[in-house]
DSSP file (Angstrom, degrees, kcal/mol; ACC not computed):
  #  RESIDUE AA STRUCTURE BP1 BP2  ACC     N-H-->O    O-->H-N    N-H-->O    O-->H-N    TCO  KAPPA ALPHA  PHI   PSI    X-CA   Y-CA   Z-CA
    1    1 A X    >         0   0    0      0, 0.0     3,-0.8     0, 0.0     4,-0.4   0.000 360.0 360.0 360.0 -37.7  -35.0 -164.6  -47.6
    2    2 A X  T 3   +     0   0    0      1,-0.2     4,-0.4     2,-0.1     3,-0.3   0.750 360.0  55.9 -71.2 -23.1  -34.9 -161.3  -45.8
    3    3 A X  T 3> S+     0   0    0      1,-0.2     4,-2.1     2,-0.1    -1,-0.2   0.577  82.9  87.5 -85.3  -9.6  -31.2 -161.0  -46.3
    4    4 A X  H <> S+     0   0    0     -3,-0.8     4,-2.0     1,-0.2    -1,-0.2   0.899  86.9  49.7 -60.7 -43.4  -31.4 -161.3  -50.1
    5    5 A X  H  > S+     0   0    0     -4,-0.4     4,-2.3    -3,-0.3    -1,-0.2   0.889 110.2  51.9 -62.7 -36.1  -31.9 -157.5  -50.7
    6    6 A X  H  > S+     0   0    0     -4,-0.4     4,-2.4     2,-0.2    -1,-0.2   0.886 107.6  52.4 -65.4 -38.1  -28.9 -156.7  -48.5
    7    7 A X  H  X S+     0   0    0     -4,-2.1     4,-2.3     2,-0.2    -2,-0.2   0.918 110.6  47.1 -62.5 -44.0  -26.8 -159.2  -50.5
    8    8 A X  H  X S+     0   0    0     -4,-2.0     4,-2.7     2,-0.2     5,-0.2   0.898 111.3  50.9 -66.3 -40.3  -27.7 -157.5  -53.8
    9    9 A X  H  X S+     0   0    0     -4,-2.3     4,-2.4     1,-0.2    -2,-0.2   0.925 112.2  47.0 -62.5 -43.9  -27.0 -154.0  -52.4
   10   10 A X  H  X S+     0   0    0     -4,-2.4     4,-2.2     2,-0.2    -2,-0.2   0.902 112.8  49.5 -64.2 -41.3  -23.6 -155.1  -51.1
   11   11 A X  H  X S+     0   0    0     -4,-2.3     4,-2.0     2,-0.2    -2,-0.2   0.917 112.3  46.5 -65.4 -44.2  -22.8 -156.8  -54.5
   12   12 A X  H  X S+     0   0    0     -4,-2.7     4,-2.5     1,-0.2    -2,-0.2   0.905 112.0  52.0 -65.0 -40.9  -23.8 -153.7  -56.5
   13   13 A X  H  X S+     0   0    0     -4,-2.4     4,-2.4    -5,-0.2    -2,-0.2   0.890 108.8  50.6 -61.7 -39.5  -21.9 -151.5  -54.1
   14   14 A X  H  X S+     0   0    0     -4,-2.2     4,-2.4     2,-0.2    -1,-0.2   0.901 110.5  48.8 -65.5 -41.2  -18.8 -153.6  -54.6
   15   15 A X  H  X S+     0   0    0     -4,-2.0     4,-2.4     2,-0.2    -2,-0.2   0.918 112.2  48.4 -64.8 -43.9  -19.1 -153.5  -58.4
   16   16 A X  H  X S+     0   0    0     -4,-2.5     4,-2.6     1,-0.2     5,-0.2   0.922 111.7  50.0 -62.6 -44.0  -19.5 -149.7  -58.3
   17   17 A X  H  X S+     0   0    0     -4,-2.4     4,-2.5     1,-0.2    -2,-0.2   0.922 111.5  48.5 -59.8 -45.1  -16.5 -149.3  -56.0
   18   18 A X  H  X S+     0   0    0     -4,-2.4     4,-2.3     2,-0.2    -2,-0.2   0.907 111.9  48.7 -63.6 -42.6  -14.3 -151.5  -58.3
   19   19 A X  H  X S+     0   0    0     -4,-2.4     4,-2.3     2,-0.2     5,-0.2   0.928 113.0  47.3 -64.6 -44.6  -15.3 -149.6  -61.4
   20   20 A X  H  X S+     0   0    0     -4,-2.6     4,-2.0     1,-0.2    -2,-0.2   0.912 112.3  50.2 -62.7 -41.7  -14.6 -146.3  -59.8
   21   21 A X  H  X S+     0   0    0     -4,-2.5     4,-1.8    -5,-0.2    -2,-0.2   0.912 112.2  46.7 -63.2 -43.7  -11.3 -147.5  -58.5
   22   22 A X  H  X S+     0   0    0     -4,-2.3     4,-1.9     1,-0.2    -1,-0.2   0.886 112.2  49.2 -68.2 -39.3  -10.2 -148.8  -61.9
   23   23 A X  H  X S+     0   0    0     -4,-2.3     4,-0.9     1,-0.2    -1,-0.2   0.851 109.4  52.6 -71.5 -32.7  -11.2 -145.7  -63.8
   24   24 A X  H  <>S+     0   0    0     -4,-2.0     5,-1.1    -5,-0.2     3,-0.3   0.921 111.5  45.7 -67.9 -42.3   -9.4 -143.4  -61.4
   25   25 A X  H ><5S+     0   0    0     -4,-1.8     3,-1.0     1,-0.2    -2,-0.2   0.873 113.5  48.7 -68.9 -37.1   -6.1 -145.3  -61.7
   26   26 A X  H 3<5S+     0   0    0     -4,-1.9    -1,-0.2     1,-0.2    -2,-0.2   0.653  97.0  71.8 -78.4 -13.4   -6.3 -145.5  -65.5
   27   27 A X  T 3<5S-     0   0    0     -4,-0.9    -1,-0.2    -3,-0.3    -2,-0.2   0.399 122.1 -97.0 -82.0   4.5   -7.0 -141.8  -65.8
   28   28 A X  T < 5 +     0   0    0     -3,-1.0    -3,-0.1     1,-0.2    -2,-0.1   0.674  61.9 167.6  92.7  18.0   -3.5 -141.0  -64.8
   29   29 A X      < -     0   0    0     -5,-1.1     2,-0.6    -4,-0.1    -1,-0.2  -0.436  34.5-127.0 -63.4 138.7   -3.8 -140.4  -61.1
   30   30 A X        -     0   0    0     -2,-0.1     2,-0.8     2,-0.0    -1,-0.1  -0.791  15.7-157.5 -93.8 124.4   -0.4 -140.3  -59.5
   31   31 A X    >   -     0   0    0     -2,-0.6     3,-1.5     1,-0.1     6,-0.2  -0.880   2.3-166.2-102.6 106.7    0.0 -142.6  -56.5
   32   32 A X  T 3  S+     0   0    0     -2,-0.8    -1,-0.1     1,-0.3     6,-0.1   0.667  83.6  64.1 -68.7 -16.1    2.9 -141.2  -54.4
   33   33 A X  T 3  S+     0   0    0      1,-0.1     2,-0.8    -3,-0.1    -1,-0.3   0.617  84.3  83.3 -83.3 -11.0    3.1 -144.4  -52.4
   34   34 A X    X>  -     0   0    0     -3,-1.5     3,-1.6     1,-0.2     4,-0.8  -0.822  62.5-164.1 -96.4 107.1    4.1 -146.5  -55.4
   35   35 A X  T 34 S+     0   0    0     -2,-0.8     3,-0.2     1,-0.3    -1,-0.2   0.731  86.0  64.9 -65.4 -20.4    7.9 -146.1  -56.0
   36   36 A X  T 34 S+     0   0    0      1,-0.2    -1,-0.3    -3,-0.1    -2,-0.0   0.751 104.0  46.5 -71.7 -21.6    7.6 -147.5  -59.5
   37   37 A X  T <4 S+     0   0    0     -3,-1.6     2,-0.4    -6,-0.2    -1,-0.2   0.627  92.1  90.3 -95.8 -15.2    5.5 -144.5  -60.5
   38   38 A X  S  < S-     0   0    0     -4,-0.8     2,-0.1    -3,-0.2    -6,-0.0  -0.676  82.9-116.7 -84.7 133.1    7.7 -141.7  -59.0
   39   39 A X        -     0   0    0     -2,-0.4     2,-0.3     1,-0.1    -2,-0.1  -0.424  28.2-124.6 -68.9 140.2   10.3 -140.3  -61.3
   40   40 A X        -     0   0    0     -2,-0.1     2,-0.2     1,-0.1    -1,-0.1  -0.618  20.9-119.5 -85.4 144.0   13.9 -140.9  -60.1
   41   41 A X        -     0   0    0     -2,-0.3     2,-0.1     1,-0.1    -1,-0.1  -0.565  24.5-125.2 -77.9 143.7   16.2 -137.9  -59.6
   42   42 A X     >  -     0   0    0     -2,-0.2     4,-2.1     1,-0.1     5,-0.2  -0.468  27.1-108.3 -79.1 161.0   19.4 -137.9  -61.7
   43   43 A X  H  > S+     0   0    0      1,-0.2     4,-2.4     2,-0.2     5,-0.2   0.869 121.6  54.9 -57.7 -35.2   22.7 -137.5  -59.9
   44   44 A X  H  > S+     0   0    0      2,-0.2     4,-2.8     1,-0.2    -1,-0.2   0.898 106.7  50.0 -65.5 -39.7   22.9 -134.0  -61.2
   45   45 A X  H  > S+     0   0    0      2,-0.2     4,-2.2     1,-0.2    -2,-0.2   0.893 110.9  49.3 -65.9 -39.1   19.5 -133.1  -59.8
   46   46 A X  H  X S+     0   0    0     -4,-2.1     4,-2.3     2,-0.2    -2,-0.2   0.926 112.2  48.2 -64.1 -44.2   20.5 -134.4  -56.4
   47   47 A X  H  X S+     0   0    0     -4,-2.4     4,-2.4     1,-0.2    -2,-0.2   0.921 110.8  51.1 -61.9 -44.6   23.8 -132.4  -56.5
   48   48 A X  H  X S+     0   0    0     -4,-2.8     4,-2.7     1,-0.2    -1,-0.2   0.900 109.5  50.8 -59.6 -41.2   21.9 -129.3  -57.5
   49   49 A X  H  X S+     0   0    0     -4,-2.2     4,-1.9     2,-0.2    -1,-0.2   0.908 110.3  48.9 -64.4 -42.4   19.5 -129.8  -54.6
   50   50 A X  H  <>S+     0   0    0     -4,-2.3     5,-2.1     2,-0.2     6,-0.8   0.895 113.7  46.7 -64.5 -39.6   22.3 -130.2  -52.1
   51   51 A X  H ><5S+     0   0    0     -4,-2.4     3,-1.0     1,-0.2    -2,-0.2   0.916 111.4  51.1 -67.5 -42.6   24.0 -127.1  -53.5
   52   52 A X  H 3<5S+     0   0    0     -4,-2.7    -2,-0.2     1,-0.3    -1,-0.2   0.837 109.2  50.5 -65.3 -32.3   20.8 -125.0  -53.4
   53   53 A X  T 3<5S-     0   0    0     -4,-1.9    -1,-0.3    -5,-0.2    -2,-0.2   0.537 116.4-114.1 -84.3  -4.3   20.1 -126.0  -49.8
   54   54 A X  T < 5S+     0   0    0     -3,-1.0    -3,-0.2    -4,-0.4    -2,-0.1   0.610  79.1 127.1  86.2  11.9   23.6 -125.0  -48.8
   55   55 A X  S   <S+     0   0    0     -5,-2.1     2,-0.3    -6,-0.2    -4,-0.2   0.789  76.9  28.9 -73.0 -27.0   24.8 -128.4  -47.8
   56   56 A X  S    S-     0   0    0     -6,-0.8    -2,-0.2    -9,-0.1     2,-0.1  -0.939  83.3-122.3-130.3 155.5   27.9 -128.1  -50.1
   57   57 A X     >  -     0   0    0     -2,-0.3     4,-2.2     1,-0.1     5,-0.2  -0.342  35.1 -96.3 -91.1 176.8   29.9 -125.1  -51.2
   58   58 A X  H  > S+     0   0    0      1,-0.2     4,-2.6     2,-0.2     5,-0.2   0.850 121.6  53.3 -63.1 -36.8   30.6 -123.9  -54.7
   59   59 A X  H  > S+     0   0    0      2,-0.2     4,-2.3     1,-0.2    -1,-0.2   0.935 111.3  44.5 -66.2 -46.4   34.0 -125.6  -54.9
   60   60 A X  H  > S+     0   0    0      1,-0.2     4,-2.4     2,-0.2    -2,-0.2   0.872 113.3  53.0 -64.9 -36.6   32.6 -129.0  -53.9
   61   61 A X  H  X S+     0   0    0     -4,-2.2     4,-2.4     2,-0.2    -2,-0.2   0.935 109.9  46.5 -63.7 -47.0   29.7 -128.5  -56.3
   62   62 A X  H  X S+     0   0    0     -4,-2.6     4,-2.0     2,-0.2    -2,-0.2   0.911 113.6  48.6 -63.2 -43.3   32.0 -127.7  -59.3
   63   63 A X  H  X S+     0   0    0     -4,-2.3     4,-2.2     1,-0.2    -1,-0.2   0.914 112.0  48.5 -63.8 -43.8   34.3 -130.6  -58.5
   64   64 A X  H  X S+     0   0    0     -4,-2.4     4,-2.5     1,-0.2    -1,-0.2   0.886 109.3  53.4 -66.0 -38.1   31.3 -133.0  -58.2
   65   65 A X  H  X S+     0   0    0     -4,-2.4     4,-2.3     2,-0.2    -1,-0.2   0.906 108.9  49.8 -61.4 -41.7   29.8 -131.7  -61.5
   66   66 A X  H  X S+     0   0    0     -4,-2.0     4,-2.0     2,-0.2    -2,-0.2   0.923 111.4  48.4 -63.2 -44.1   33.1 -132.4  -63.2
   67   67 A X  H  X S+     0   0    0     -4,-2.2     4,-1.4     1,-0.2    -2,-0.2   0.909 111.6  49.3 -63.8 -42.0   33.3 -135.9  -61.8
   68   68 A X  H  X S+     0   0    0     -4,-2.5     4,-0.7     1,-0.2    -1,-0.2   0.904 110.8  50.2 -64.2 -39.9   29.7 -136.7  -62.9
   69   69 A X  H  < S+     0   0    0     -4,-2.3     3,-0.4     1,-0.2    -1,-0.2   0.857 108.5  53.2 -66.2 -34.4   30.4 -135.4  -66.4
   70   70 A X  H  < S+     0   0    0     -4,-2.0    -1,-0.2     1,-0.2    -2,-0.2   0.808 114.2  41.5 -71.0 -28.8   33.5 -137.6  -66.7
   71   71 A X  H  < S+     0   0    0     -4,-1.4     2,-0.4    -3,-0.2    -1,-0.2   0.433  87.3 110.4 -98.5  -0.5   31.5 -140.7  -65.7
   72   72 A X  S  < S-     0   0    0     -4,-0.7     2,-0.1    -3,-0.4    -3,-0.0  -0.618  75.6-117.0 -76.9 127.2   28.4 -139.9  -67.8
   73   73 A X        -     0   0    0     -2,-0.4     3,-0.1     1,-0.1    -1,-0.1  -0.406  30.8-136.4 -65.2 138.1   28.1 -142.3  -70.7
   74   74 A X        -     0   0    0      1,-0.2    -1,-0.1    -2,-0.1     2,-0.1  -0.265  34.8 -69.0 -86.6 176.6   28.3 -140.6  -74.1
   75   75 A X              0   0    0      1,-0.1    -1,-0.2    -2,-0.1     0, 0.0  -0.382 360.0 360.0 -67.1 145.4   26.2 -141.1  -77.2
   76   76 A X              0   0    0     -3,-0.1    -1,-0.1    -2,-0.1    -2,-0.0   0.413 360.0 360.0-103.0 360.0   26.7 -144.5  -78.9
């Protein structure tokens, strides 16, 4: 009988937690741990990043851009 108020407090706390959790996710919060929600980089963006960081030189960058453009599907 003495534990009944504790049970109700725990139950109400659980409901409040669930409601807050659901409203935060539906409000458009971005969860970086979920790979389905993170936008994927295009091959061109990856190439641009490598060129910008100095991992490849201008000649390799230009050649890779040409190859990517040649393999990019056109409009149907």
